[in-house]
N, C-alpha and C positions, 0 to 999 in steps of 0.2 A: 490379559484376562484375570490373572491372579494378583492384580495390583494391590488389592486390599484383602489381606488375609488376617484372620484372627486365630491366635494360638490359645488353646486350652490345655493346661498341664494339670493332670490329676495327681494330687499328693496326699491322699487320705489313707493310704495303706498303713496297717500296723506293723510293728517291728518285733513281734513275739518270736517269730522263727529265727530271727537275728540275735535273739537274747537281748533285745533293747526295749526299755520300758515305753519309749515314745514312738512317734510315727516314723516309718522307714525312711521317709524323705529327709529327716533331721540327723540320721546317722552320718558320721563323719568319713570322708574319704580324703586322705592327705590333709586333714585339718579343715575341710570345707564340707558343709552338708551336701548329701546327695542331690537335693533339689537345686542347690547352686550350680553343680556341674550340669545337670539336665537343662537348665535354663541357658547356660552358656553356649549350647549347641545352636541356638536360634539367634544369636547376636549378629548384627552386620547384614541383615536381610531387610531392605527397604519395603518388600512387599508385605512384611508382617507388621501391621499397623497397630495391633492391640495384643496384649498378653494377659491372660487370666490364669491364676493358680487357684485350684479348688482344694480346700483342706477340711479337716473335720469341724463341724460347727463348734463354735467357742474357742477355737484354736487360731483364729486369724491374726490376732495381735502377736502371738508367739512366732508364727512363721514370718510375719512382717518384720519383727525386730531381730530375729536370729538369722534370717536368710536374705530377705529382700533389701533391707536398709544397708547391711554391710556390703552389698554388691556395688552400691553407688552408681547405678545404671543411668543413662541419660534419658531413658524413657520410663514410662509408668508401668508397673506390674501391679495388677489389681488382685487382691487376695479375697476370695469369697468362700462362704460355707457350702459344703457339699451335702450329699444325701446319704441314705442307708447303703445303697449299692454304688458301685463304680458307675454304672449306667446313669443313675440318678445324678450323680456328681457332674458327669459330663454334660447332661442336660442343663443343669443349673449353670455351668460354665458358659454354654452357648447363650443362654439367656442373659448373661452378664455382659455380653458383648454389645456394642452399639450397633446401629444399623449399617454402619460403614463397610464392615468386612463382607465380601461376597463369598469367600471361601473360609473354611475352617480347618486347621491342623489340630489333631488330638494327640497328645503324648503322655506317656506314663513316667512320672518322676522317677520310678524304680528302674528306669533305663537311662542311667546318667552318662553312658558312653556313646550316645549317638553322635556321629560326626557331622560337621558342617557340610562335608561333601555329600553325605546322605541327605540332609535336609535340602540341599541344592537340587539333588535329583528328584526328590519329591515335588518341590516347587515347579521344576521344569515340566514334570509330567502333568501336574495340575494345570500348567499354562496351556496344555493341549486339550483341556476340557475334561480330563479323566478324574474320576475318584480312584485313589491309588493307596496301596499299602507296600511296605517293604517286607520281603519274605525270603526264607532260605529253604532249600530242599532238606527234607528231613534225613538226617544221617544214620540214626539208630533204627533198628527194627521196631515196629509198632504193633502191639498186640491188644486185643480187647480183653477185659477182665470177665471172667465167668463167675460161677458160684464160689463163694468163700475165697480161697487162695488159688484156684484153678484158672488157667488160661482158657479163653474160649476160642479165639481165632486170631490170625495175623491179618493186618491190612497191607495193601500193596503201597509201600512207601514211595514208589516212583511217582504216584499221583498225588502226594501229600506235600504240604508246605507249612513251615513254621512261621507264623505271621508276627511281625513286630509293630512297634510304633516309632516315629510318628506317622499317622495316617491322615490323608487329605481328602477333603470332600467339598462339593459345591454345597453351599450352606442350605439352600432350600431343600435339597435332597436329604441332607443329614437331619434337618429339623423334622421333615416329614417321617423319616424312618423312626426317629425317636417318638414321634406322636403316635404312630401306628403300634409300636411296641408298648407304649404306656397304656394305651386304650384296651389292648388285648391281654395285658398282663405278662407279655413275654419278656424274658431276660436273655440277652445276647452275651456272648463272650467278648465282644468288642464292637466298635462302631461299624466296621466292615460287615460284620455278620447281620446287623440290623439293616444296613443299606442293601445287602443282597436279598434280604427277606422281602423287601418291597420291590423286587425285580429290577433294581438299578445295577448295571455292571460296575465291577470294581477291577481295575488293572492291578498288577503287581510288578514291582521292580526287584532287582536283587538287593537283599538286605545286607547286613554286616554282621559277621560272627562276633565282633567285639561289642555289638549293641545288645548284650544280654540283659536279662532282668535280674536285679538283685533280689535274691529269695532266701538263700541260706548263709550262715556265717562264713563259709569258704569263699563265697562270692565277693566279700569285702576285699580279701586279699588279692584275688584275681583282678578286681577292678582297679585297685591301687597299682598293681603291676602294669596294667594297660596305660594308665595315666603316666606312670613313670617313664614308660617306653615312649610315650608322646612328648616327653620332655618336662613334665610337671614334677615338682618336688614338694615334700611335706613341709608345712609351716613349722618353723623352729618353736 
């Protein structure tokens, strides 16, 4: 069922909170850009027949020359310009796919530690005809903010999940969800939120604690430690 899968990787996030002047996806981990590590998780899967990377408009050649070309991949990775919001960028990435992919996986380049085992489990769940996301139970207490610096109330964390990417969807469902959001002016937090909004079920499988999102400077050191534990070493 998932013989033809198109991958859309969103790499347009800025790096200000990392203290980096360029896009977060260009920040180095052990001598290689974050985006290069993110793409590596999807190598070796024959189901994935197309790969799209969405970057800020005008930065296509930079990403091509600094990330894609040095990888020397046997397949094509198409770099396309994105939009103002992440949601717009994903929609443009889907539009850049040919008609061949029946399913779409969406991944954030800012999660460079997604494992191939996780990608395999996502693909296997898609094979069963499910839209699917990886997620983990929330470990910390979760509270709503009230006025100014006051807490309002606590949520029951037993019913909450921290959702990750990559996320997988039947392409017509995802395209319809994006169309409905665009026409109504709705902004969702991710693709699963848009799909749920059009009353289509989304399954979840257990995510991976190492598949965290690079957000703060300390995350760089943590990510490099994970990569070193996996057997990678920094380029001399």
